[in-house]
C-alpha positions as CSV (number, residue, x, y, z in Angstrom):
1,M,57.6,41.8,2.3
2,T,57.1,39.0,4.6
3,G,54.2,40.9,6.2
4,R,52.4,41.1,2.8
5,A,53.0,37.5,2.0
6,R,51.5,36.6,5.3
7,I,48.4,38.6,4.7
8,R,47.9,37.0,1.3
9,W,48.4,33.5,2.8
10,S,45.8,34.3,5.4
11,G,43.3,35.4,2.7
12,Q,43.8,32.2,0.9
13,W,43.0,30.2,4.0
14,W,39.6,32.0,4.3
15,R,38.9,31.1,0.7
16,I,39.8,27.5,1.2
17,L,37.7,27.3,4.4
18,L,34.8,28.9,2.5
19,V,35.0,26.4,-0.3
20,I,35.2,23.5,2.2
21,Y,32.2,24.9,4.1
22,L,30.2,25.4,0.9
23,A,31.0,21.9,-0.4
24,Y,30.1,20.4,3.0
25,T,26.8,22.4,3.1
26,L,25.9,21.4,-0.5
27,F,26.7,17.7,0.1
28,F,24.5,17.4,3.2
29,S,21.7,19.5,1.8
30,A,21.6,17.3,-1.3
31,Q,21.5,14.3,1.0
32,Q,18.6,15.8,2.9
33,Q,16.7,16.5,-0.3
34,L,17.1,12.9,-1.4
35,K,15.8,11.7,1.9
36,L,12.8,14.1,1.7
37,W,12.1,12.9,-1.8
38,E,12.2,9.2,-0.7
39,M,10.0,9.9,2.3
40,G,7.5,11.6,0.0
41,R,7.4,8.6,-2.2
42,Q,6.9,6.3,0.8
43,K,4.1,8.6,2.0
44,V,2.3,8.3,-1.3
45,Y,2.7,4.5,-1.2
46,L,1.5,4.2,2.4
47,K,-1.5,6.4,1.7
48,R,-2.4,4.1,-1.2
49,Q,-2.0,1.1,1.1
50,V,-4.2,2.8,3.8
51,D,-6.9,3.5,1.2
52,L,-6.8,-0.1,0.0
53,F,-7.1,-1.5,3.5
54,Q,-9.9,0.8,4.3
55,E,-11.8,-0.4,1.3
56,K,-11.1,-4.0,2.2
57,N,-12.3,-3.3,5.7
58,R,-15.5,-1.7,4.4
59,L,-16.2,-4.8,2.2
60,L,-15.6,-7.1,5.1
61,Q,-17.8,-5.1,7.3
62,E,-20.6,-5.4,4.7
63,Q,-20.1,-9.1,4.7
64,I,-20.3,-9.3,8.5
65,N,-23.5,-7.4,8.4
66,L,-24.9,-9.6,5.6
67,L,-23.9,-12.8,7.5
68,G,-26.2,-11.9,10.3
69,T,-29.3,-11.7,8.2
70,D,-31.8,-14.6,8.1
71,E,-32.0,-14.4,4.3
72,Y,-28.3,-15.0,3.9
73,I,-28.3,-17.8,6.4
74,E,-31.2,-19.4,4.5
75,K,-29.3,-19.0,1.2
76,L,-26.2,-20.6,2.5
77,A,-28.3,-23.5,3.9
78,R,-29.9,-24.1,0.6
79,E,-26.8,-23.8,-1.6
80,Q,-24.1,-25.4,0.5
81,L,-26.1,-27.9,2.6
82,G,-28.9,-28.7,0.2
83,L,-31.6,-28.0,2.8
84,I,-35.2,-27.4,1.7
85,K,-38.3,-26.1,3.4
86,P,-41.1,-28.5,4.2
87,G,-43.3,-29.0,1.1
88,E,-40.7,-27.9,-1.4
89,I,-39.5,-30.2,-4.2
90,P,-35.8,-30.0,-4.7
91,Y,-34.5,-29.4,-8.2
92,R,-30.9,-30.0,-9.2
93,A,-29.6,-28.8,-12.6
94,G,-27.2,-31.2,-14.2
95,L,-26.5,-33.3,-17.2
96,P,-29.1,-35.8,-18.5
97,P,-28.1,-39.4,-17.6
98,E,-27.2,-40.3,-21.2
99,M,-24.8,-37.3,-21.4
100,A,-23.2,-38.1,-18.1
101,T,-22.2,-41.7,-19.2
102,R,-20.4,-40.4,-22.4
103,R,-17.6,-38.7,-20.4
């Protein structure tokens, strides 16, 4: 009888070890799945950021190319510095004098 009881007890140990192993495996595989899901979300976010910065870079490159043209330099000189070409009559849009004094 003690021989049989020992065999049953031994069989229960294998079941307990199997349950512990399965719980351990499920726990860590679930953790890995959560990490993979989070990394996937980060990948999408970073891809959007890369696309955004590439578009900003493209726009800045266009501005750099534009800044080197004579037409743009002339436009800036006229608008920001008020420069005119010889023989031109400057025109400035604004309020008439009588409207300006009512403020």
